[in-house]
Jmol script that loads the backbone (N, CA, C; Angstrom):
load data "model"
ATOM      1  N   UNK A   1       0.809  -1.039   0.009  1.00  0.00           N
ATOM      2  CA  UNK A   1       0.259  -0.043   0.039  1.00  0.00           C
ATOM      3  C   UNK A   1       1.044   1.114   0.022  1.00  0.00           C
ATOM      4  N   UNK A   2       0.445   2.055  -0.779  1.00  0.00           N
ATOM      5  CA  UNK A   2       1.021   3.482  -0.861  1.00  0.00           C
ATOM      6  C   UNK A   2       0.222   4.500  -0.003  1.00  0.00           C
ATOM      7  N   UNK A   3       1.156   5.326   0.683  1.00  0.00           N
ATOM      8  CA  UNK A   3       0.428   6.305   1.521  1.00  0.00           C
ATOM      9  C   UNK A   3       0.180   7.594   0.525  1.00  0.00           C
ATOM     10  N   UNK A   4      -0.870   8.043   0.828  1.00  0.00           N
ATOM     11  CA  UNK A   4      -1.207   9.420  -0.081  1.00  0.00           C
ATOM     12  C   UNK A   4      -0.629  10.523   0.597  1.00  0.00           C
ATOM     13  N   UNK A   5       0.123  11.128  -0.155  1.00  0.00           N
ATOM     14  CA  UNK A   5       0.794  12.483   0.244  1.00  0.00           C
ATOM     15  C   UNK A   5      -0.098  13.610   0.268  1.00  0.00           C
ATOM     16  N   UNK A   6      -0.383  14.467   1.409  1.00  0.00           N
ATOM     17  CA  UNK A   6      -1.177  15.639   0.954  1.00  0.00           C
ATOM     18  C   UNK A   6      -0.094  16.886   0.757  1.00  0.00           C
ATOM     19  N   UNK A   7      -0.558  17.378  -0.444  1.00  0.00           N
ATOM     20  CA  UNK A   7       0.392  18.563  -1.077  1.00  0.00           C
ATOM     21  C   UNK A   7      -0.107  19.779  -0.310  1.00  0.00           C
ATOM     22  N   UNK A   8       0.611  20.447   0.244  1.00  0.00           N
ATOM     23  CA  UNK A   8       0.514  21.645   1.132  1.00  0.00           C
ATOM     24  C   UNK A   8       0.735  22.958  -0.177  1.00  0.00           C
ATOM     25  N   UNK A   9      -0.460  23.701  -0.155  1.00  0.00           N
ATOM     26  CA  UNK A   9      -0.634  24.719  -0.954  1.00  0.00           C
ATOM     27  C   UNK A   9      -0.274  25.918  -0.173  1.00  0.00           C
ATOM     28  N   UNK A  10       0.677  26.383  -0.639  1.00  0.00           N
ATOM     29  CA  UNK A  10       1.214  27.861   0.075  1.00  0.00           C
ATOM     30  C   UNK A  10       0.774  28.948  -0.793  1.00  0.00           C
ATOM     31  N   UNK A  11       0.237  30.002   0.144  1.00  0.00           N
ATOM     32  CA  UNK A  11      -0.445  31.305  -0.473  1.00  0.00           C
ATOM     33  C   UNK A  11       0.569  32.288  -0.084  1.00  0.00           C
ATOM     34  N   UNK A  12       0.981  33.140  -1.417  1.00  0.00           N
ATOM     35  CA  UNK A  12       2.008  33.966  -1.361  1.00  0.00           C
ATOM     36  C   UNK A  12       1.372  35.334  -0.482  1.00  0.00           C
ATOM     37  N   UNK A  13       2.278  36.027  -0.279  1.00  0.00           N
ATOM     38  CA  UNK A  13       2.030  37.305   0.452  1.00  0.00           C
ATOM     39  C   UNK A  13       1.021  38.241  -0.161  1.00  0.00           C
ATOM     40  N   UNK A  14       1.123  38.304  -1.577  1.00  0.00           N
ATOM     41  CA  UNK A  14       0.121  39.096  -2.555  1.00  0.00           C
ATOM     42  C   UNK A  14      -1.074  38.658  -2.276  1.00  0.00           C
ATOM     43  N   UNK A  15      -1.475  37.316  -2.623  1.00  0.00           N
ATOM     44  CA  UNK A  15      -2.443  36.609  -2.416  1.00  0.00           C
ATOM     45  C   UNK A  15      -3.112  36.601  -1.209  1.00  0.00           C
ATOM     46  N   UNK A  16      -2.662  36.686   0.006  1.00  0.00           N
ATOM     47  CA  UNK A  16      -2.965  37.081   1.392  1.00  0.00           C
ATOM     48  C   UNK A  16      -3.444  38.584   1.493  1.00  0.00           C
ATOM     49  N   UNK A  17      -2.761  39.109   0.782  1.00  0.00           N
ATOM     50  CA  UNK A  17      -3.345  40.700   0.894  1.00  0.00           C
ATOM     51  C   UNK A  17      -4.317  41.159  -0.048  1.00  0.00           C
ATOM     52  N   UNK A  18      -4.410  40.403  -0.991  1.00  0.00           N
ATOM     53  CA  UNK A  18      -5.564  40.652  -2.005  1.00  0.00           C
ATOM     54  C   UNK A  18      -6.844  39.869  -1.320  1.00  0.00           C
ATOM     55  N   UNK A  19      -6.781  38.589  -0.640  1.00  0.00           N
ATOM     56  CA  UNK A  19      -7.838  38.019  -0.055  1.00  0.00           C
ATOM     57  C   UNK A  19      -8.321  38.865   1.159  1.00  0.00           C
ATOM     58  N   UNK A  20      -7.148  39.348   1.926  1.00  0.00           N
ATOM     59  CA  UNK A  20      -7.646  40.522   2.887  1.00  0.00           C
ATOM     60  C   UNK A  20      -8.414  41.522   2.781  1.00  0.00           C
ATOM     61  N   UNK A  21      -8.130  42.221   1.575  1.00  0.00           N
ATOM     62  CA  UNK A  21      -8.517  43.532   0.999  1.00  0.00           C
ATOM     63  C   UNK A  21     -10.042  43.028   0.510  1.00  0.00           C
ATOM     64  N   UNK A  22     -10.117  42.013  -0.234  1.00  0.00           N
ATOM     65  CA  UNK A  22     -11.423  41.566  -0.479  1.00  0.00           C
ATOM     66  C   UNK A  22     -12.405  41.330   0.444  1.00  0.00           C
ATOM     67  N   UNK A  23     -12.057  40.773   1.456  1.00  0.00           N
ATOM     68  CA  UNK A  23     -12.625  40.502   2.753  1.00  0.00           C
ATOM     69  C   UNK A  23     -13.047  41.772   3.318  1.00  0.00           C
ATOM     70  N   UNK A  24     -12.220  42.502   3.726  1.00  0.00           N
ATOM     71  CA  UNK A  24     -12.358  43.766   4.339  1.00  0.00           C
ATOM     72  C   UNK A  24     -13.634  44.645   3.412  1.00  0.00           C
ATOM     73  N   UNK A  25     -13.559  44.757   2.195  1.00  0.00           N
ATOM     74  CA  UNK A  25     -14.731  45.100   1.548  1.00  0.00           C
ATOM     75  C   UNK A  25     -15.973  44.473   1.443  1.00  0.00           C
ATOM     76  N   UNK A  26     -16.124  43.264   1.502  1.00  0.00           N
ATOM     77  CA  UNK A  26     -17.130  42.570   1.783  1.00  0.00           C
ATOM     78  C   UNK A  26     -17.833  42.808   3.059  1.00  0.00           C
ATOM     79  N   UNK A  27     -17.029  43.186   3.992  1.00  0.00           N
ATOM     80  CA  UNK A  27     -17.565  43.399   5.318  1.00  0.00           C
ATOM     81  C   UNK A  27     -18.043  45.094   5.691  1.00  0.00           C
ATOM     82  N   UNK A  28     -17.254  45.832   4.973  1.00  0.00           N
ATOM     83  CA  UNK A  28     -17.151  47.172   5.196  1.00  0.00           C
ATOM     84  C   UNK A  28     -18.449  47.705   4.206  1.00  0.00           C
ATOM     85  N   UNK A  29     -18.431  47.164   2.963  1.00  0.00           N
ATOM     86  CA  UNK A  29     -19.429  47.951   2.076  1.00  0.00           C
ATOM     87  C   UNK A  29     -20.955  47.824   2.460  1.00  0.00           C
ATOM     88  N   UNK A  30     -21.470  46.663   3.122  1.00  0.00           N
ATOM     89  CA  UNK A  30     -22.929  46.951   3.514  1.00  0.00           C
ATOM     90  C   UNK A  30     -23.031  48.124   4.617  1.00  0.00           C
ATOM     91  N   UNK A  31     -22.089  48.200   5.538  1.00  0.00           N
ATOM     92  CA  UNK A  31     -22.174  49.243   6.609  1.00  0.00           C
ATOM     93  C   UNK A  31     -22.068  50.477   5.808  1.00  0.00           C
ATOM     94  N   UNK A  32     -21.333  50.811   4.876  1.00  0.00           N
ATOM     95  CA  UNK A  32     -21.243  51.850   4.329  1.00  0.00           C
ATOM     96  C   UNK A  32     -22.539  52.385   3.452  1.00  0.00           C
ATOM     97  N   UNK A  33     -23.109  51.239   2.802  1.00  0.00           N
ATOM     98  CA  UNK A  33     -24.360  51.613   2.172  1.00  0.00           C
ATOM     99  C   UNK A  33     -25.434  51.997   2.989  1.00  0.00           C
ATOM    100  N   UNK A  34     -25.554  51.305   4.143  1.00  0.00           N
ATOM    101  CA  UNK A  34     -26.556  51.725   5.053  1.00  0.00           C
ATOM    102  C   UNK A  34     -26.001  52.970   5.614  1.00  0.00           C
ATOM    103  N   UNK A  35     -24.769  53.683   6.005  1.00  0.00           N
ATOM    104  CA  UNK A  35     -24.765  54.638   6.519  1.00  0.00           C
ATOM    105  C   UNK A  35     -25.057  55.720   5.848  1.00  0.00           C
ATOM    106  N   UNK A  36     -24.700  55.701   4.117  1.00  0.00           N
ATOM    107  CA  UNK A  36     -24.941  56.757   3.280  1.00  0.00           C
ATOM    108  C   UNK A  36     -26.234  56.723   3.031  1.00  0.00           C
ATOM    109  N   UNK A  37     -27.109  55.647   3.041  1.00  0.00           N
ATOM    110  CA  UNK A  37     -28.611  55.866   2.867  1.00  0.00           C
ATOM    111  C   UNK A  37     -29.427  56.462   3.946  1.00  0.00           C
ATOM    112  N   UNK A  38     -28.926  56.322   5.201  1.00  0.00           N
ATOM    113  CA  UNK A  38     -29.398  56.960   6.381  1.00  0.00           C
ATOM    114  C   UNK A  38     -29.082  58.522   6.363  1.00  0.00           C
ATOM    115  N   UNK A  39     -27.705  58.685   6.014  1.00  0.00           N
ATOM    116  CA  UNK A  39     -27.364  60.475   5.651  1.00  0.00           C
ATOM    117  C   UNK A  39     -28.520  60.938   4.632  1.00  0.00           C
ATOM    118  N   UNK A  40     -28.586  60.268   3.387  1.00  0.00           N
ATOM    119  CA  UNK A  40     -29.208  60.530   2.631  1.00  0.00           C
ATOM    120  C   UNK A  40     -30.761  61.148   3.073  1.00  0.00           C
ATOM    121  N   UNK A  41     -31.379  60.161   3.494  1.00  0.00           N
ATOM    122  CA  UNK A  41     -32.709  60.272   4.211  1.00  0.00           C
ATOM    123  C   UNK A  41     -32.713  61.431   5.240  1.00  0.00           C
ATOM    124  N   UNK A  42     -31.807  61.354   5.947  1.00  0.00           N
ATOM    125  CA  UNK A  42     -31.711  62.589   6.845  1.00  0.00           C
ATOM    126  C   UNK A  42     -31.680  64.092   6.250  1.00  0.00           C
ATOM    127  N   UNK A  43     -31.030  64.050   5.224  1.00  0.00           N
ATOM    128  CA  UNK A  43     -30.756  65.308   4.175  1.00  0.00           C
ATOM    129  C   UNK A  43     -32.184  65.702   3.796  1.00  0.00           C
ATOM    130  N   UNK A  44     -32.869  64.499   3.140  1.00  0.00           N
ATOM    131  CA  UNK A  44     -34.034  64.883   2.692  1.00  0.00           C
ATOM    132  C   UNK A  44     -35.285  65.288   3.435  1.00  0.00           C
ATOM    133  N   UNK A  45     -35.187  64.746   4.649  1.00  0.00           N
ATOM    134  CA  UNK A  45     -36.263  65.288   5.779  1.00  0.00           C
ATOM    135  C   UNK A  45     -35.691  66.861   6.024  1.00  0.00           C
ATOM    136  N   UNK A  46     -34.428  67.076   6.157  1.00  0.00           N
ATOM    137  CA  UNK A  46     -34.263  68.552   6.241  1.00  0.00           C
ATOM    138  C   UNK A  46     -34.678  69.412   5.298  1.00  0.00           C
ATOM    139  N   UNK A  47     -34.488  68.861   4.121  1.00  0.00           N
ATOM    140  CA  UNK A  47     -34.674  69.708   2.778  1.00  0.00           C
ATOM    141  C   UNK A  47     -36.173  69.953   2.752  1.00  0.00           C
ATOM    142  N   UNK A  48     -36.907  68.941   2.843  1.00  0.00           N
ATOM    143  CA  UNK A  48     -38.441  68.874   3.118  1.00  0.00           C
ATOM    144  C   UNK A  48     -38.752  70.038   4.033  1.00  0.00           C
ATOM    145  N   UNK A  49     -38.195  70.093   5.217  1.00  0.00           N
ATOM    146  CA  UNK A  49     -38.625  71.079   6.282  1.00  0.00           C
ATOM    147  C   UNK A  49     -38.258  72.502   5.939  1.00  0.00           C
ATOM    148  N   UNK A  50     -36.827  72.607   5.306  1.00  0.00           N
ATOM    149  CA  UNK A  50     -36.830  74.007   4.631  1.00  0.00           C
ATOM    150  C   UNK A  50     -37.538  74.524   3.609  1.00  0.00           C
ATOM    151  N   UNK A  51     -38.289  73.466   2.673  1.00  0.00           N
ATOM    152  CA  UNK A  51     -39.091  73.852   1.878  1.00  0.00           C
ATOM    153  C   UNK A  51     -40.428  74.311   2.314  1.00  0.00           C
ATOM    154  N   UNK A  52     -40.805  73.663   3.371  1.00  0.00           N
ATOM    155  CA  UNK A  52     -42.087  74.130   4.170  1.00  0.00           C
ATOM    156  C   UNK A  52     -41.993  75.185   4.680  1.00  0.00           C
ATOM    157  N   UNK A  53     -40.963  75.763   5.316  1.00  0.00           N
ATOM    158  CA  UNK A  53     -40.379  77.274   6.054  1.00  0.00           C
ATOM    159  C   UNK A  53     -40.524  78.073   5.060  1.00  0.00           C
ATOM    160  N   UNK A  54     -39.999  77.830   3.912  1.00  0.00           N
ATOM    161  CA  UNK A  54     -39.826  78.653   2.711  1.00  0.00           C
ATOM    162  C   UNK A  54     -41.390  79.118   2.008  1.00  0.00           C
ATOM    163  N   UNK A  55     -42.219  77.938   2.035  1.00  0.00           N
ATOM    164  CA  UNK A  55     -43.686  78.351   1.644  1.00  0.00           C
ATOM    165  C   UNK A  55     -44.132  79.383   2.722  1.00  0.00           C
ATOM    166  N   UNK A  56     -44.116  78.946   4.011  1.00  0.00           N
ATOM    167  CA  UNK A  56     -44.464  79.638   5.024  1.00  0.00           C
ATOM    168  C   UNK A  56     -44.263  80.927   4.789  1.00  0.00           C
ATOM    169  N   UNK A  57     -42.987  81.196   4.683  1.00  0.00           N
ATOM    170  CA  UNK A  57     -42.502  82.701   4.723  1.00  0.00           C
ATOM    171  C   UNK A  57     -42.860  83.499   3.329  1.00  0.00           C
ATOM    172  N   UNK A  58     -42.822  82.759   2.320  1.00  0.00           N
ATOM    173  CA  UNK A  58     -43.432  83.346   1.173  1.00  0.00           C
ATOM    174  C   UNK A  58     -45.146  83.688   1.404  1.00  0.00           C
ATOM    175  N   UNK A  59     -45.762  82.850   2.134  1.00  0.00           N
ATOM    176  CA  UNK A  59     -47.220  83.459   2.452  1.00  0.00           C
ATOM    177  C   UNK A  59     -47.231  84.623   3.553  1.00  0.00           C
ATOM    178  N   UNK A  60     -46.390  84.630   4.380  1.00  0.00           N
ATOM    179  CA  UNK A  60     -46.091  85.580   5.170  1.00  0.00           C
ATOM    180  C   UNK A  60     -45.780  86.882   4.512  1.00  0.00           C
ATOM    181  N   UNK A  61     -44.822  86.966   3.463  1.00  0.00           N
ATOM    182  CA  UNK A  61     -44.467  88.231   2.812  1.00  0.00           C
ATOM    183  C   UNK A  61     -45.635  88.737   1.890  1.00  0.00           C
ATOM    184  N   UNK A  62     -46.415  87.825   1.226  1.00  0.00           N
ATOM    185  CA  UNK A  62     -47.515  88.032   0.338  1.00  0.00           C
ATOM    186  C   UNK A  62     -48.432  88.860   1.276  1.00  0.00           C
ATOM    187  N   UNK A  63     -48.796  88.167   2.464  1.00  0.00           N
ATOM    188  CA  UNK A  63     -49.752  89.084   3.440  1.00  0.00           C
ATOM    189  C   UNK A  63     -49.225  90.306   3.839  1.00  0.00           C
ATOM    190  N   UNK A  64     -47.817  90.475   4.196  1.00  0.00           N
ATOM    191  CA  UNK A  64     -47.579  91.705   4.458  1.00  0.00           C
ATOM    192  C   UNK A  64     -47.499  92.733   3.382  1.00  0.00           C
ATOM    193  N   UNK A  65     -47.247  92.194   2.187  1.00  0.00           N
ATOM    194  CA  UNK A  65     -47.252  93.165   1.084  1.00  0.00           C
ATOM    195  C   UNK A  65     -48.781  93.608   0.794  1.00  0.00           C
ATOM    196  N   UNK A  66     -49.649  92.697   1.161  1.00  0.00           N
ATOM    197  CA  UNK A  66     -50.993  93.130   0.875  1.00  0.00           C
ATOM    198  C   UNK A  66     -51.539  94.272   2.049  1.00  0.00           C
ATOM    199  N   UNK A  67     -50.934  93.848   3.082  1.00  0.00           N
ATOM    200  CA  UNK A  67     -51.092  94.993   4.137  1.00  0.00           C
ATOM    201  C   UNK A  67     -50.403  96.448   3.860  1.00  0.00           C
ATOM    202  N   UNK A  68     -49.430  96.201   3.146  1.00  0.00           N
ATOM    203  CA  UNK A  68     -48.596  97.382   2.962  1.00  0.00           C
ATOM    204  C   UNK A  68     -49.329  98.449   1.824  1.00  0.00           C
ATOM    205  N   UNK A  69     -49.886  97.604   0.962  1.00  0.00           N
ATOM    206  CA  UNK A  69     -50.731  98.035  -0.210  1.00  0.00           C
ATOM    207  C   UNK A  69     -51.940  98.797   0.409  1.00  0.00           C
ATOM    208  N   UNK A  70     -52.562  98.007   1.416  1.00  0.00           N
ATOM    209  CA  UNK A  70     -53.869  98.565   2.137  1.00  0.00           C
ATOM    210  C   UNK A  70     -53.582  99.819   2.771  1.00  0.00           C
ATOM    211  N   UNK A  71     -52.407  99.875   3.455  1.00  0.00           N
ATOM    212  CA  UNK A  71     -52.099 100.960   4.208  1.00  0.00           C
ATOM    213  C   UNK A  71     -51.820 102.279   3.277  1.00  0.00           C
ATOM    214  N   UNK A  72     -51.134 101.801   2.080  1.00  0.00           N
ATOM    215  CA  UNK A  72     -50.651 103.111   1.352  1.00  0.00           C
ATOM    216  C   UNK A  72     -51.612 103.461   0.415  1.00  0.00           C
ATOM    217  N   UNK A  73     -52.817 103.005   0.506  1.00  0.00           N
ATOM    218  CA  UNK A  73     -54.205 103.500  -0.293  1.00  0.00           C
ATOM    219  C   UNK A  73     -54.415 104.911  -0.225  1.00  0.00           C
ATOM    220  N   UNK A  74     -54.817 105.556  -1.078  1.00  0.00           N
ATOM    221  CA  UNK A  74     -55.096 106.974  -0.946  1.00  0.00           C
ATOM    222  C   UNK A  74     -56.126 107.065   0.263  1.00  0.00           C
ATOM    223  N   UNK A  75     -57.320 106.310   0.273  1.00  0.00           N
ATOM    224  CA  UNK A  75     -58.242 106.409   1.054  1.00  0.00           C
ATOM    225  C   UNK A  75     -57.867 106.441   2.637  1.00  0.00           C
ATOM    226  N   UNK A  76     -56.890 105.343   2.784  1.00  0.00           N
ATOM    227  CA  UNK A  76     -56.413 105.331   4.170  1.00  0.00           C
ATOM    228  C   UNK A  76     -55.436 106.636   4.530  1.00  0.00           C
ATOM    229  N   UNK A  77     -54.742 107.076   3.616  1.00  0.00           N
ATOM    230  CA  UNK A  77     -53.784 108.273   3.862  1.00  0.00           C
ATOM    231  C   UNK A  77     -54.702 109.325   4.228  1.00  0.00           C
ATOM    232  N   UNK A  78     -55.947 109.506   3.301  1.00  0.00           N
ATOM    233  CA  UNK A  78     -56.705 110.642   3.711  1.00  0.00           C
ATOM    234  C   UNK A  78     -57.413 110.451   4.946  1.00  0.00           C
ATOM    235  N   UNK A  79     -57.667 109.369   5.245  1.00  0.00           N
ATOM    236  CA  UNK A  79     -58.277 108.909   6.750  1.00  0.00           C
ATOM    237  C   UNK A  79     -57.455 109.501   7.928  1.00  0.00           C
ATOM    238  N   UNK A  80     -55.986 109.024   7.686  1.00  0.00           N
ATOM    239  CA  UNK A  80     -55.107 109.092   8.751  1.00  0.00           C
ATOM    240  C   UNK A  80     -54.854 110.695   9.029  1.00  0.00           C
ATOM    241  N   UNK A  81     -54.769 111.289   7.775  1.00  0.00           N
ATOM    242  CA  UNK A  81     -54.558 112.858   7.662  1.00  0.00           C
ATOM    243  C   UNK A  81     -55.741 113.403   8.499  1.00  0.00           C
ATOM    244  N   UNK A  82     -56.847 113.016   8.214  1.00  0.00           N
ATOM    245  CA  UNK A  82     -57.959 113.821   8.886  1.00  0.00           C
ATOM    246  C   UNK A  82     -58.034 113.537  10.192  1.00  0.00           C
ATOM    247  N   UNK A  83     -57.628 112.352  10.775  1.00  0.00           N
ATOM    248  CA  UNK A  83     -57.485 111.775  12.061  1.00  0.00           C
ATOM    249  C   UNK A  83     -56.616 112.694  12.919  1.00  0.00           C
ATOM    250  N   UNK A  84     -55.448 113.179  12.231  1.00  0.00           N
ATOM    251  CA  UNK A  84     -54.266 113.834  12.874  1.00  0.00           C
ATOM    252  C   UNK A  84     -54.592 115.610  12.587  1.00  0.00           C
ATOM    253  N   UNK A  85     -55.755 115.535  12.080  1.00  0.00           N
ATOM    254  CA  UNK A  85     -56.035 117.262  12.000  1.00  0.00           C
ATOM    255  C   UNK A  85     -55.558 117.999  10.709  1.00  0.00           C
ATOM    256  N   UNK A  86     -55.511 117.198   9.811  1.00  0.00           N
ATOM    257  CA  UNK A  86     -54.700 117.519   8.536  1.00  0.00           C
ATOM    258  C   UNK A  86     -56.085 117.768   7.578  1.00  0.00           C
ATOM    259  N   UNK A  87     -56.005 118.446   6.669  1.00  0.00           N
ATOM    260  CA  UNK A  87     -57.047 118.602   5.562  1.00  0.00           C
ATOM    261  C   UNK A  87     -56.400 118.773   4.062  1.00  0.00           C
ATOM    262  N   UNK A  88     -57.230 118.463   3.067  1.00  0.00           N
ATOM    263  CA  UNK A  88     -56.606 118.133   1.661  1.00  0.00           C
ATOM    264  C   UNK A  88     -56.948 119.614   1.110  1.00  0.00           C
ATOM    265  N   UNK A  89     -56.129 120.296   0.828  1.00  0.00           N
ATOM    266  CA  UNK A  89     -55.872 121.765  -0.024  1.00  0.00           C
ATOM    267  C   UNK A  89     -55.528 121.418  -1.417  1.00  0.00           C
ATOM    268  N   UNK A  90     -56.417 121.812  -2.420  1.00  0.00           N
ATOM    269  CA  UNK A  90     -55.871 121.344  -3.700  1.00  0.00           C
ATOM    270  C   UNK A  90     -54.853 122.380  -4.251  1.00  0.00           C
ATOM    271  N   UNK A  91     -55.095 123.705  -3.631  1.00  0.00           N
ATOM    272  CA  UNK A  91     -54.452 124.861  -4.039  1.00  0.00           C
ATOM    273  C   UNK A  91     -52.922 124.799  -3.768  1.00  0.00           C
ATOM    274  N   UNK A  92     -52.716 124.056  -2.719  1.00  0.00           N
ATOM    275  CA  UNK A  92     -51.335 123.734  -2.021  1.00  0.00           C
ATOM    276  C   UNK A  92     -50.649 122.925  -2.711  1.00  0.00           C
ATOM    277  N   UNK A  93     -51.177 122.245  -3.623  1.00  0.00           N
ATOM    278  CA  UNK A  93     -50.487 121.065  -4.608  1.00  0.00           C
ATOM    279  C   UNK A  93     -49.758 121.605  -5.429  1.00  0.00           C
ATOM    280  N   UNK A  94     -48.263 121.298  -5.771  1.00  0.00           N
ATOM    281  CA  UNK A  94     -47.699 121.930  -6.904  1.00  0.00           C
ATOM    282  C   UNK A  94     -46.931 120.626  -7.627  1.00  0.00           C
ATOM    283  N   UNK A  95     -47.204 120.713  -8.904  1.00  0.00           N
ATOM    284  CA  UNK A  95     -46.369 119.248  -9.660  1.00  0.00           C
ATOM    285  C   UNK A  95     -45.318 120.052 -10.408  1.00  0.00           C
ATOM    286  N   UNK A  96     -44.091 118.920 -10.186  1.00  0.00           N
ATOM    287  CA  UNK A  96     -42.998 119.369 -10.771  1.00  0.00           C
ATOM    288  C   UNK A  96     -42.781 118.675 -12.076  1.00  0.00           C
ATOM    289  N   UNK A  97     -42.226 119.353 -12.968  1.00  0.00           N
ATOM    290  CA  UNK A  97     -42.053 118.273 -14.229  1.00  0.00           C
ATOM    291  C   UNK A  97     -40.604 118.429 -14.616  1.00  0.00           C
TER     292      UNK A  97
END
end "model"
wireframe off; spacefill off
backbone 0.3
color backbone group
């Protein structure tokens, strides 16, 4: 009977390095993907909050603009002038061209 000789396969340093890098990537890649997705989701939530704040501010600006137009109307100016004791005298108006 002959004995079977086991052949020992030697792995070179370069192969060990390649296997180590591949294993590290296989372990780290899923964690990196989850982290990036969580960060992206957080940024999207912040973006939606900012959009909501912008819409609210635009509505406030429009409201204030309407209030300015209302207060700047001729009728309102005449009313305030009468309340302050002023009167409208057409003879005192001079136009400059």
